[in-house]
All heavy atoms as atom14 arrays in JSON, in Angstrom:
{
  "sequence": "MSHPAVTSTDVIRHAIADQIRRIGGNEEDIDDIAFAASYAVMCWGLSAAQTI",
  "atom14_mask": [
    [1, 1, 1, 1, 1, 1, 1, 1, 0, 0, 0, 0, 0, 0],
    [1, 1, 1, 1, 1, 1, 0, 0, 0, 0, 0, 0, 0, 0],
    [1, 1, 1, 1, 1, 1, 1, 1, 1, 1, 0, 0, 0, 0],
    [1, 1, 1, 1, 1, 1, 1, 0, 0, 0, 0, 0, 0, 0],
    [1, 1, 1, 1, 1, 0, 0, 0, 0, 0, 0, 0, 0, 0],
    [1, 1, 1, 1, 1, 1, 1, 0, 0, 0, 0, 0, 0, 0],
    [1, 1, 1, 1, 1, 1, 1, 0, 0, 0, 0, 0, 0, 0],
    [1, 1, 1, 1, 1, 1, 0, 0, 0, 0, 0, 0, 0, 0],
    [1, 1, 1, 1, 1, 1, 1, 0, 0, 0, 0, 0, 0, 0],
    [1, 1, 1, 1, 1, 1, 1, 1, 0, 0, 0, 0, 0, 0],
    [1, 1, 1, 1, 1, 1, 1, 0, 0, 0, 0, 0, 0, 0],
    [1, 1, 1, 1, 1, 1, 1, 1, 0, 0, 0, 0, 0, 0],
    [1, 1, 1, 1, 1, 1, 1, 1, 1, 1, 1, 0, 0, 0],
    [1, 1, 1, 1, 1, 1, 1, 1, 1, 1, 0, 0, 0, 0],
    [1, 1, 1, 1, 1, 0, 0, 0, 0, 0, 0, 0, 0, 0],
    [1, 1, 1, 1, 1, 1, 1, 1, 0, 0, 0, 0, 0, 0],
    [1, 1, 1, 1, 1, 0, 0, 0, 0, 0, 0, 0, 0, 0],
    [1, 1, 1, 1, 1, 1, 1, 1, 0, 0, 0, 0, 0, 0],
    [1, 1, 1, 1, 1, 1, 1, 1, 1, 0, 0, 0, 0, 0],
    [1, 1, 1, 1, 1, 1, 1, 1, 0, 0, 0, 0, 0, 0],
    [1, 1, 1, 1, 1, 1, 1, 1, 1, 1, 1, 0, 0, 0],
    [1, 1, 1, 1, 1, 1, 1, 1, 1, 1, 1, 0, 0, 0],
    [1, 1, 1, 1, 1, 1, 1, 1, 0, 0, 0, 0, 0, 0],
    [1, 1, 1, 1, 0, 0, 0, 0, 0, 0, 0, 0, 0, 0],
    [1, 1, 1, 1, 0, 0, 0, 0, 0, 0, 0, 0, 0, 0],
    [1, 1, 1, 1, 1, 1, 1, 1, 0, 0, 0, 0, 0, 0],
    [1, 1, 1, 1, 1, 1, 1, 1, 1, 0, 0, 0, 0, 0],
    [1, 1, 1, 1, 1, 1, 1, 1, 1, 0, 0, 0, 0, 0],
    [1, 1, 1, 1, 1, 1, 1, 1, 0, 0, 0, 0, 0, 0],
    [1, 1, 1, 1, 1, 1, 1, 1, 0, 0, 0, 0, 0, 0],
    [1, 1, 1, 1, 1, 1, 1, 1, 0, 0, 0, 0, 0, 0],
    [1, 1, 1, 1, 1, 1, 1, 1, 0, 0, 0, 0, 0, 0],
    [1, 1, 1, 1, 1, 1, 1, 1, 0, 0, 0, 0, 0, 0],
    [1, 1, 1, 1, 1, 0, 0, 0, 0, 0, 0, 0, 0, 0],
    [1, 1, 1, 1, 1, 1, 1, 1, 1, 1, 1, 0, 0, 0],
    [1, 1, 1, 1, 1, 0, 0, 0, 0, 0, 0, 0, 0, 0],
    [1, 1, 1, 1, 1, 0, 0, 0, 0, 0, 0, 0, 0, 0],
    [1, 1, 1, 1, 1, 1, 0, 0, 0, 0, 0, 0, 0, 0],
    [1, 1, 1, 1, 1, 1, 1, 1, 1, 1, 1, 1, 0, 0],
    [1, 1, 1, 1, 1, 0, 0, 0, 0, 0, 0, 0, 0, 0],
    [1, 1, 1, 1, 1, 1, 1, 0, 0, 0, 0, 0, 0, 0],
    [1, 1, 1, 1, 1, 1, 1, 1, 0, 0, 0, 0, 0, 0],
    [1, 1, 1, 1, 1, 1, 0, 0, 0, 0, 0, 0, 0, 0],
    [1, 1, 1, 1, 1, 1, 1, 1, 1, 1, 1, 1, 1, 1],
    [1, 1, 1, 1, 0, 0, 0, 0, 0, 0, 0, 0, 0, 0],
    [1, 1, 1, 1, 1, 1, 1, 1, 0, 0, 0, 0, 0, 0],
    [1, 1, 1, 1, 1, 1, 0, 0, 0, 0, 0, 0, 0, 0],
    [1, 1, 1, 1, 1, 0, 0, 0, 0, 0, 0, 0, 0, 0],
    [1, 1, 1, 1, 1, 0, 0, 0, 0, 0, 0, 0, 0, 0],
    [1, 1, 1, 1, 1, 1, 1, 1, 1, 0, 0, 0, 0, 0],
    [1, 1, 1, 1, 1, 1, 1, 0, 0, 0, 0, 0, 0, 0],
    [1, 1, 1, 1, 1, 1, 1, 1, 0, 0, 0, 0, 0, 0]
  ],
  "atom14_positions": [
    [[23.58, 72.77, 147.29], [22.38, 73.19, 146.44], [22.61, 72.68, 145.04], [23.62, 72.77, 144.44], [22.24, 74.66, 146.72], [21.18, 75.23, 145.83], [20.68, 76.76, 146.54], [19.21, 77.08, 145.63], [0.0, 0.0, 0.0], [0.0, 0.0, 0.0], [0.0, 0.0, 0.0], [0.0, 0.0, 0.0], [0.0, 0.0, 0.0], [0.0, 0.0, 0.0]],
    [[21.55, 72.4, 144.45], [21.64, 71.97, 143.01], [21.74, 73.14, 142.16], [21.47, 74.34, 142.47], [20.26, 71.33, 142.64], [20.08, 70.13, 143.35], [0.0, 0.0, 0.0], [0.0, 0.0, 0.0], [0.0, 0.0, 0.0], [0.0, 0.0, 0.0], [0.0, 0.0, 0.0], [0.0, 0.0, 0.0], [0.0, 0.0, 0.0], [0.0, 0.0, 0.0]],
    [[22.36, 72.83, 140.95], [22.53, 74.0, 139.88], [21.1, 74.39, 139.55], [20.15, 73.66, 139.39], [23.25, 73.32, 138.76], [23.7, 74.32, 137.75], [22.8, 74.74, 136.75], [24.78, 74.99, 137.53], [23.41, 75.63, 135.98], [24.64, 75.7, 136.51], [0.0, 0.0, 0.0], [0.0, 0.0, 0.0], [0.0, 0.0, 0.0], [0.0, 0.0, 0.0]],
    [[20.97, 75.71, 139.26], [19.65, 76.36, 138.91], [18.99, 75.62, 137.67], [17.76, 75.49, 137.64], [19.94, 77.81, 138.65], [21.19, 78.06, 139.5], [21.98, 76.78, 139.36], [0.0, 0.0, 0.0], [0.0, 0.0, 0.0], [0.0, 0.0, 0.0], [0.0, 0.0, 0.0], [0.0, 0.0, 0.0], [0.0, 0.0, 0.0], [0.0, 0.0, 0.0]],
    [[19.81, 75.21, 136.74], [19.26, 74.61, 135.62], [18.61, 73.23, 135.91], [17.57, 72.95, 135.42], [20.33, 74.36, 134.5], [0.0, 0.0, 0.0], [0.0, 0.0, 0.0], [0.0, 0.0, 0.0], [0.0, 0.0, 0.0], [0.0, 0.0, 0.0], [0.0, 0.0, 0.0], [0.0, 0.0, 0.0], [0.0, 0.0, 0.0], [0.0, 0.0, 0.0]],
    [[19.26, 72.54, 136.75], [18.72, 71.2, 137.25], [17.34, 71.44, 137.96], [16.42, 70.7, 137.81], [19.7, 70.44, 138.03], [19.09, 69.19, 138.52], [20.99, 70.1, 137.11], [0.0, 0.0, 0.0], [0.0, 0.0, 0.0], [0.0, 0.0, 0.0], [0.0, 0.0, 0.0], [0.0, 0.0, 0.0], [0.0, 0.0, 0.0], [0.0, 0.0, 0.0]],
    [[17.46, 72.43, 138.84], [16.29, 72.71, 139.72], [15.14, 73.11, 138.87], [14.0, 72.62, 139.06], [16.58, 73.78, 140.76], [17.73, 73.27, 141.44], [15.41, 74.05, 141.72], [0.0, 0.0, 0.0], [0.0, 0.0, 0.0], [0.0, 0.0, 0.0], [0.0, 0.0, 0.0], [0.0, 0.0, 0.0], [0.0, 0.0, 0.0], [0.0, 0.0, 0.0]],
    [[15.31, 74.06, 137.9], [14.35, 74.49, 137.0], [13.76, 73.27, 136.16], [12.44, 73.26, 136.0], [14.84, 75.6, 136.04], [15.29, 76.64, 136.78], [0.0, 0.0, 0.0], [0.0, 0.0, 0.0], [0.0, 0.0, 0.0], [0.0, 0.0, 0.0], [0.0, 0.0, 0.0], [0.0, 0.0, 0.0], [0.0, 0.0, 0.0], [0.0, 0.0, 0.0]],
    [[14.58, 72.56, 135.7], [14.18, 71.4, 134.87], [13.27, 70.44, 135.68], [12.35, 69.93, 135.25], [15.38, 70.69, 134.23], [16.18, 71.61, 133.39], [14.98, 69.47, 133.42], [0.0, 0.0, 0.0], [0.0, 0.0, 0.0], [0.0, 0.0, 0.0], [0.0, 0.0, 0.0], [0.0, 0.0, 0.0], [0.0, 0.0, 0.0], [0.0, 0.0, 0.0]],
    [[13.73, 70.12, 136.89], [12.92, 69.29, 137.76], [11.59, 69.86, 138.07], [10.57, 69.18, 137.94], [13.67, 69.05, 139.1], [14.93, 68.11, 138.9], [14.94, 67.48, 137.88], [15.78, 68.14, 139.72], [0.0, 0.0, 0.0], [0.0, 0.0, 0.0], [0.0, 0.0, 0.0], [0.0, 0.0, 0.0], [0.0, 0.0, 0.0], [0.0, 0.0, 0.0]],
    [[11.54, 71.15, 138.38], [10.23, 71.77, 138.6], [9.32, 71.66, 137.41], [8.08, 71.31, 137.47], [10.44, 73.23, 138.99], [9.05, 74.03, 139.06], [11.09, 73.31, 140.45], [0.0, 0.0, 0.0], [0.0, 0.0, 0.0], [0.0, 0.0, 0.0], [0.0, 0.0, 0.0], [0.0, 0.0, 0.0], [0.0, 0.0, 0.0], [0.0, 0.0, 0.0]],
    [[9.82, 72.06, 136.27], [9.08, 72.01, 134.97], [8.63, 70.58, 134.71], [7.49, 70.32, 134.36], [9.85, 72.63, 133.77], [9.96, 74.19, 134.04], [9.11, 72.4, 132.57], [10.94, 74.8, 133.21], [0.0, 0.0, 0.0], [0.0, 0.0, 0.0], [0.0, 0.0, 0.0], [0.0, 0.0, 0.0], [0.0, 0.0, 0.0], [0.0, 0.0, 0.0]],
    [[9.56, 69.68, 134.85], [9.3, 68.31, 134.61], [8.11, 67.76, 135.41], [7.14, 67.13, 134.83], [10.62, 67.37, 134.94], [10.31, 65.88, 134.54], [11.49, 65.09, 134.96], [11.52, 63.83, 134.26], [10.64, 62.88, 134.34], [9.71, 63.04, 135.21], [10.71, 61.74, 133.68], [0.0, 0.0, 0.0], [0.0, 0.0, 0.0], [0.0, 0.0, 0.0]],
    [[8.07, 68.06, 136.7], [7.03, 67.69, 137.47], [5.69, 68.39, 137.2], [4.56, 67.78, 137.4], [7.25, 67.85, 139.05], [8.38, 66.87, 139.57], [8.15, 65.57, 139.67], [9.65, 67.06, 139.8], [9.21, 64.96, 140.1], [10.14, 65.86, 140.15], [0.0, 0.0, 0.0], [0.0, 0.0, 0.0], [0.0, 0.0, 0.0], [0.0, 0.0, 0.0]],
    [[5.82, 69.61, 136.73], [4.53, 70.36, 136.37], [3.93, 69.86, 135.05], [2.75, 69.88, 134.99], [4.9, 71.86, 136.16], [0.0, 0.0, 0.0], [0.0, 0.0, 0.0], [0.0, 0.0, 0.0], [0.0, 0.0, 0.0], [0.0, 0.0, 0.0], [0.0, 0.0, 0.0], [0.0, 0.0, 0.0], [0.0, 0.0, 0.0], [0.0, 0.0, 0.0]],
    [[4.68, 69.28, 134.11], [4.07, 68.96, 132.83], [3.99, 67.35, 132.72], [3.22, 66.91, 131.72], [5.0, 69.43, 131.71], [6.41, 68.81, 131.68], [5.07, 70.93, 131.67], [7.21, 68.95, 130.5], [0.0, 0.0, 0.0], [0.0, 0.0, 0.0], [0.0, 0.0, 0.0], [0.0, 0.0, 0.0], [0.0, 0.0, 0.0], [0.0, 0.0, 0.0]],
    [[4.48, 66.57, 133.56], [4.59, 65.16, 133.44], [3.25, 64.5, 133.18], [2.99, 63.74, 132.25], [5.22, 64.43, 134.64], [0.0, 0.0, 0.0], [0.0, 0.0, 0.0], [0.0, 0.0, 0.0], [0.0, 0.0, 0.0], [0.0, 0.0, 0.0], [0.0, 0.0, 0.0], [0.0, 0.0, 0.0], [0.0, 0.0, 0.0], [0.0, 0.0, 0.0]],
    [[2.24, 64.81, 134.02], [0.89, 64.13, 133.78], [0.24, 64.58, 132.52], [-0.24, 63.66, 131.84], [-0.07, 64.62, 134.9], [0.4, 63.93, 136.21], [1.13, 62.92, 136.32], [-0.07, 64.45, 137.36], [0.0, 0.0, 0.0], [0.0, 0.0, 0.0], [0.0, 0.0, 0.0], [0.0, 0.0, 0.0], [0.0, 0.0, 0.0], [0.0, 0.0, 0.0]],
    [[0.3, 65.8, 132.13], [-0.31, 66.15, 130.8], [0.5, 65.5, 129.63], [-0.23, 65.1, 128.69], [-0.21, 67.69, 130.61], [-1.0, 68.45, 131.65], [-0.29, 68.81, 132.95], [0.69, 68.17, 133.21], [-0.81, 69.66, 133.7], [0.0, 0.0, 0.0], [0.0, 0.0, 0.0], [0.0, 0.0, 0.0], [0.0, 0.0, 0.0], [0.0, 0.0, 0.0]],
    [[1.73, 65.41, 129.69], [2.46, 64.72, 128.53], [2.07, 63.28, 128.45], [1.94, 62.8, 127.36], [3.98, 65.01, 128.72], [4.34, 66.48, 128.71], [4.81, 64.2, 127.69], [3.9, 67.23, 127.49], [0.0, 0.0, 0.0], [0.0, 0.0, 0.0], [0.0, 0.0, 0.0], [0.0, 0.0, 0.0], [0.0, 0.0, 0.0], [0.0, 0.0, 0.0]],
    [[2.0, 62.6, 129.66], [1.68, 61.24, 129.57], [0.18, 60.98, 129.11], [0.0, 60.18, 128.42], [1.69, 60.67, 131.01], [3.13, 60.46, 131.55], [3.17, 59.66, 132.81], [4.48, 59.67, 133.52], [4.8, 60.51, 134.5], [3.92, 61.35, 135.09], [6.0, 60.6, 134.95], [0.0, 0.0, 0.0], [0.0, 0.0, 0.0], [0.0, 0.0, 0.0]],
    [[-0.65, 61.94, 129.42], [-2.02, 61.86, 129.0], [-2.1, 61.93, 127.51], [-3.07, 61.26, 126.89], [-2.87, 63.0, 129.61], [-3.87, 62.53, 130.54], [-4.77, 63.56, 131.13], [-4.2, 63.87, 132.41], [-3.99, 65.18, 132.89], [-4.27, 66.11, 132.19], [-3.52, 65.29, 134.03], [0.0, 0.0, 0.0], [0.0, 0.0, 0.0], [0.0, 0.0, 0.0]],
    [[-1.31, 62.68, 126.88], [-1.26, 62.82, 125.43], [-0.45, 61.76, 124.56], [-0.17, 61.83, 123.5], [-1.02, 64.21, 124.82], [0.31, 64.63, 125.27], [-2.08, 65.18, 125.4], [0.81, 65.93, 124.61], [0.0, 0.0, 0.0], [0.0, 0.0, 0.0], [0.0, 0.0, 0.0], [0.0, 0.0, 0.0], [0.0, 0.0, 0.0], [0.0, 0.0, 0.0]],
    [[0.05, 60.79, 125.42], [0.84, 59.65, 124.84], [2.25, 59.71, 125.0], [3.01, 58.92, 124.42], [0.0, 0.0, 0.0], [0.0, 0.0, 0.0], [0.0, 0.0, 0.0], [0.0, 0.0, 0.0], [0.0, 0.0, 0.0], [0.0, 0.0, 0.0], [0.0, 0.0, 0.0], [0.0, 0.0, 0.0], [0.0, 0.0, 0.0], [0.0, 0.0, 0.0]],
    [[2.8, 60.75, 125.61], [4.32, 60.95, 125.77], [4.84, 59.96, 126.78], [4.16, 59.41, 127.62], [0.0, 0.0, 0.0], [0.0, 0.0, 0.0], [0.0, 0.0, 0.0], [0.0, 0.0, 0.0], [0.0, 0.0, 0.0], [0.0, 0.0, 0.0], [0.0, 0.0, 0.0], [0.0, 0.0, 0.0], [0.0, 0.0, 0.0], [0.0, 0.0, 0.0]],
    [[6.15, 59.83, 126.65], [6.94, 59.03, 127.59], [7.9, 59.76, 128.43], [7.87, 61.0, 128.33], [7.58, 57.87, 126.85], [8.58, 58.26, 125.9], [9.14, 59.4, 125.87], [8.73, 57.52, 124.85], [0.0, 0.0, 0.0], [0.0, 0.0, 0.0], [0.0, 0.0, 0.0], [0.0, 0.0, 0.0], [0.0, 0.0, 0.0], [0.0, 0.0, 0.0]],
    [[8.67, 59.11, 129.19], [9.52, 59.82, 130.08], [10.63, 60.55, 129.31], [10.97, 61.73, 129.74], [10.34, 58.73, 131.1], [9.42, 58.15, 131.97], [8.49, 58.97, 132.93], [9.17, 59.93, 133.49], [7.35, 58.83, 132.93], [0.0, 0.0, 0.0], [0.0, 0.0, 0.0], [0.0, 0.0, 0.0], [0.0, 0.0, 0.0], [0.0, 0.0, 0.0]],
    [[11.05, 60.09, 128.23], [12.0, 60.86, 127.35], [11.46, 62.08, 126.84], [12.11, 63.14, 126.82], [12.56, 59.98, 126.28], [13.63, 60.67, 125.44], [14.21, 59.67, 124.33], [13.95, 58.48, 124.41], [14.78, 60.2, 123.37], [0.0, 0.0, 0.0], [0.0, 0.0, 0.0], [0.0, 0.0, 0.0], [0.0, 0.0, 0.0], [0.0, 0.0, 0.0]],
    [[10.17, 61.98, 126.5], [9.52, 63.19, 125.87], [9.35, 64.29, 127.08], [9.62, 65.44, 126.79], [8.08, 62.9, 125.41], [8.08, 61.97, 124.26], [8.92, 62.1, 123.38], [7.18, 61.06, 124.12], [0.0, 0.0, 0.0], [0.0, 0.0, 0.0], [0.0, 0.0, 0.0], [0.0, 0.0, 0.0], [0.0, 0.0, 0.0], [0.0, 0.0, 0.0]],
    [[9.04, 63.9, 128.16], [8.87, 64.82, 129.42], [10.24, 65.46, 129.68], [10.35, 66.69, 129.78], [8.4, 63.99, 130.64], [7.03, 63.5, 130.35], [8.52, 64.86, 131.83], [6.52, 62.47, 131.48], [0.0, 0.0, 0.0], [0.0, 0.0, 0.0], [0.0, 0.0, 0.0], [0.0, 0.0, 0.0], [0.0, 0.0, 0.0], [0.0, 0.0, 0.0]],
    [[11.35, 64.62, 129.62], [12.69, 65.18, 129.85], [13.06, 66.2, 128.78], [13.56, 67.26, 129.16], [13.69, 64.12, 129.94], [13.74, 63.25, 131.15], [13.1, 63.73, 132.19], [14.16, 62.13, 131.17], [0.0, 0.0, 0.0], [0.0, 0.0, 0.0], [0.0, 0.0, 0.0], [0.0, 0.0, 0.0], [0.0, 0.0, 0.0], [0.0, 0.0, 0.0]],
    [[12.78, 65.86, 127.47], [13.12, 66.77, 126.48], [12.36, 68.14, 126.51], [12.97, 69.26, 126.43], [12.8, 66.18, 125.09], [13.77, 64.88, 124.8], [14.81, 64.86, 125.39], [13.39, 64.2, 123.82], [0.0, 0.0, 0.0], [0.0, 0.0, 0.0], [0.0, 0.0, 0.0], [0.0, 0.0, 0.0], [0.0, 0.0, 0.0], [0.0, 0.0, 0.0]],
    [[11.15, 67.96, 126.8], [10.3, 69.3, 126.94], [10.73, 70.07, 128.09], [10.87, 71.34, 128.07], [8.76, 68.85, 126.84], [8.37, 68.29, 125.58], [7.98, 70.08, 127.28], [6.99, 67.52, 125.67], [0.0, 0.0, 0.0], [0.0, 0.0, 0.0], [0.0, 0.0, 0.0], [0.0, 0.0, 0.0], [0.0, 0.0, 0.0], [0.0, 0.0, 0.0]],
    [[10.92, 69.42, 129.25], [11.29, 70.09, 130.4], [12.7, 70.75, 130.31], [12.8, 71.97, 130.64], [11.38, 69.16, 131.65], [0.0, 0.0, 0.0], [0.0, 0.0, 0.0], [0.0, 0.0, 0.0], [0.0, 0.0, 0.0], [0.0, 0.0, 0.0], [0.0, 0.0, 0.0], [0.0, 0.0, 0.0], [0.0, 0.0, 0.0], [0.0, 0.0, 0.0]],
    [[13.66, 70.09, 129.62], [14.85, 70.72, 129.4], [14.84, 71.95, 128.46], [15.44, 73.01, 128.7], [16.0, 69.67, 128.85], [17.28, 70.26, 128.65], [18.11, 70.49, 129.74], [17.71, 70.7, 127.41], [19.43, 71.01, 129.61], [19.03, 71.28, 127.26], [19.8, 71.41, 128.33], [0.0, 0.0, 0.0], [0.0, 0.0, 0.0], [0.0, 0.0, 0.0]],
    [[14.0, 71.79, 127.38], [13.89, 72.94, 126.48], [13.22, 74.11, 127.1], [13.51, 75.31, 126.95], [12.99, 72.46, 125.2], [0.0, 0.0, 0.0], [0.0, 0.0, 0.0], [0.0, 0.0, 0.0], [0.0, 0.0, 0.0], [0.0, 0.0, 0.0], [0.0, 0.0, 0.0], [0.0, 0.0, 0.0], [0.0, 0.0, 0.0], [0.0, 0.0, 0.0]],
    [[12.14, 73.88, 127.95], [11.52, 74.93, 128.61], [12.42, 75.63, 129.63], [12.43, 76.78, 129.72], [10.28, 74.38, 129.34], [0.0, 0.0, 0.0], [0.0, 0.0, 0.0], [0.0, 0.0, 0.0], [0.0, 0.0, 0.0], [0.0, 0.0, 0.0], [0.0, 0.0, 0.0], [0.0, 0.0, 0.0], [0.0, 0.0, 0.0], [0.0, 0.0, 0.0]],
    [[13.13, 74.87, 130.32], [14.1, 75.32, 131.3], [15.14, 76.23, 130.65], [15.52, 77.39, 131.13], [14.89, 74.26, 132.13], [15.8, 74.73, 133.04], [0.0, 0.0, 0.0], [0.0, 0.0, 0.0], [0.0, 0.0, 0.0], [0.0, 0.0, 0.0], [0.0, 0.0, 0.0], [0.0, 0.0, 0.0], [0.0, 0.0, 0.0], [0.0, 0.0, 0.0]],
    [[15.62, 75.84, 129.44], [16.68, 76.57, 128.68], [16.09, 77.94, 128.3], [16.64, 78.95, 128.28], [17.09, 75.75, 127.53], [18.13, 76.41, 126.62], [19.4, 76.54, 127.04], [17.81, 76.85, 125.39], [20.44, 77.21, 126.36], [18.76, 77.53, 124.59], [20.03, 77.75, 125.1], [20.94, 78.35, 124.35], [0.0, 0.0, 0.0], [0.0, 0.0, 0.0]],
    [[14.77, 77.86, 127.77], [14.09, 79.0, 127.34], [13.86, 80.03, 128.55], [14.08, 81.28, 128.36], [12.72, 78.69, 126.78], [0.0, 0.0, 0.0], [0.0, 0.0, 0.0], [0.0, 0.0, 0.0], [0.0, 0.0, 0.0], [0.0, 0.0, 0.0], [0.0, 0.0, 0.0], [0.0, 0.0, 0.0], [0.0, 0.0, 0.0], [0.0, 0.0, 0.0]],
    [[13.57, 79.57, 129.69], [13.44, 80.44, 130.88], [14.8, 81.16, 131.21], [14.92, 82.26, 131.46], [12.94, 79.61, 132.07], [13.01, 80.36, 133.4], [11.41, 79.3, 131.86], [0.0, 0.0, 0.0], [0.0, 0.0, 0.0], [0.0, 0.0, 0.0], [0.0, 0.0, 0.0], [0.0, 0.0, 0.0], [0.0, 0.0, 0.0], [0.0, 0.0, 0.0]],
    [[15.87, 80.31, 131.14], [17.12, 80.9, 131.46], [17.58, 81.97, 130.35], [18.16, 82.95, 130.72], [18.24, 79.73, 131.51], [18.12, 78.9, 132.79], [19.4, 77.71, 133.1], [20.09, 77.36, 131.58], [0.0, 0.0, 0.0], [0.0, 0.0, 0.0], [0.0, 0.0, 0.0], [0.0, 0.0, 0.0], [0.0, 0.0, 0.0], [0.0, 0.0, 0.0]],
    [[17.36, 81.61, 129.13], [17.65, 82.56, 128.14], [16.8, 83.93, 128.34], [17.39, 85.04, 128.17], [17.28, 82.05, 126.75], [18.55, 80.75, 126.19], [0.0, 0.0, 0.0], [0.0, 0.0, 0.0], [0.0, 0.0, 0.0], [0.0, 0.0, 0.0], [0.0, 0.0, 0.0], [0.0, 0.0, 0.0], [0.0, 0.0, 0.0], [0.0, 0.0, 0.0]],
    [[15.58, 83.75, 128.7], [14.74, 85.0, 128.85], [15.25, 85.73, 130.03], [15.31, 87.02, 130.02], [13.34, 84.57, 129.18], [12.47, 85.69, 129.52], [11.89, 86.59, 128.83], [12.12, 86.05, 130.91], [11.22, 87.57, 129.54], [11.34, 87.24, 130.84], [12.39, 85.54, 132.12], [10.8, 87.88, 131.96], [11.92, 86.22, 133.26], [11.14, 87.39, 133.2]],
    [[15.66, 85.05, 131.12], [16.19, 85.77, 132.31], [17.46, 86.43, 131.98], [17.71, 87.63, 132.37], [0.0, 0.0, 0.0], [0.0, 0.0, 0.0], [0.0, 0.0, 0.0], [0.0, 0.0, 0.0], [0.0, 0.0, 0.0], [0.0, 0.0, 0.0], [0.0, 0.0, 0.0], [0.0, 0.0, 0.0], [0.0, 0.0, 0.0], [0.0, 0.0, 0.0]],
    [[18.34, 85.83, 131.28], [19.57, 86.49, 130.79], [19.33, 87.7, 129.95], [19.97, 88.8, 130.05], [20.53, 85.6, 130.19], [21.13, 84.49, 131.05], [21.87, 83.44, 130.27], [21.99, 85.03, 132.2], [0.0, 0.0, 0.0], [0.0, 0.0, 0.0], [0.0, 0.0, 0.0], [0.0, 0.0, 0.0], [0.0, 0.0, 0.0], [0.0, 0.0, 0.0]],
    [[18.43, 87.57, 129.05], [18.08, 88.75, 128.11], [17.41, 89.81, 128.85], [17.76, 90.97, 128.62], [17.18, 88.1, 127.03], [16.28, 88.97, 126.61], [0.0, 0.0, 0.0], [0.0, 0.0, 0.0], [0.0, 0.0, 0.0], [0.0, 0.0, 0.0], [0.0, 0.0, 0.0], [0.0, 0.0, 0.0], [0.0, 0.0, 0.0], [0.0, 0.0, 0.0]],
    [[16.58, 89.52, 129.77], [15.86, 90.61, 130.53], [16.88, 91.28, 131.43], [16.67, 92.53, 131.63], [14.72, 89.97, 131.33], [0.0, 0.0, 0.0], [0.0, 0.0, 0.0], [0.0, 0.0, 0.0], [0.0, 0.0, 0.0], [0.0, 0.0, 0.0], [0.0, 0.0, 0.0], [0.0, 0.0, 0.0], [0.0, 0.0, 0.0], [0.0, 0.0, 0.0]],
    [[17.8, 90.58, 132.01], [18.77, 91.22, 132.8], [19.61, 92.28, 132.08], [20.07, 93.22, 132.55], [19.64, 90.16, 133.54], [0.0, 0.0, 0.0], [0.0, 0.0, 0.0], [0.0, 0.0, 0.0], [0.0, 0.0, 0.0], [0.0, 0.0, 0.0], [0.0, 0.0, 0.0], [0.0, 0.0, 0.0], [0.0, 0.0, 0.0], [0.0, 0.0, 0.0]],
    [[19.85, 91.96, 130.8], [20.7, 92.82, 130.09], [20.03, 94.06, 129.56], [20.59, 95.04, 129.09], [21.3, 92.03, 128.79], [22.29, 91.08, 129.18], [22.72, 90.2, 127.95], [22.28, 90.43, 126.9], [23.76, 89.3, 128.19], [0.0, 0.0, 0.0], [0.0, 0.0, 0.0], [0.0, 0.0, 0.0], [0.0, 0.0, 0.0], [0.0, 0.0, 0.0]],
    [[18.69, 93.98, 129.47], [17.95, 95.15, 129.05], [17.65, 96.15, 130.17], [17.08, 97.26, 129.9], [16.57, 94.81, 128.37], [15.8, 94.01, 129.33], [16.85, 93.88, 127.22], [0.0, 0.0, 0.0], [0.0, 0.0, 0.0], [0.0, 0.0, 0.0], [0.0, 0.0, 0.0], [0.0, 0.0, 0.0], [0.0, 0.0, 0.0], [0.0, 0.0, 0.0]],
    [[17.97, 95.83, 131.36], [17.65, 96.75, 132.49], [18.77, 97.78, 132.73], [19.87, 97.59, 132.44], [17.56, 95.92, 133.85], [16.34, 95.07, 133.75], [17.42, 96.86, 135.0], [16.06, 94.21, 134.88], [0.0, 0.0, 0.0], [0.0, 0.0, 0.0], [0.0, 0.0, 0.0], [0.0, 0.0, 0.0], [0.0, 0.0, 0.0], [0.0, 0.0, 0.0]]
  ]
}
């Protein structure tokens, strides 16, 4: 099984790719945004788990 960060990044990447290309972005832009969004999701998850 893939590492959760890789899986999350792949899911986000596929979800945003068409929109990013439509506004003039390239593959590197898609990767950068997907990685940043995945990192934010993981940080939120860790933070939410600590407040329970």
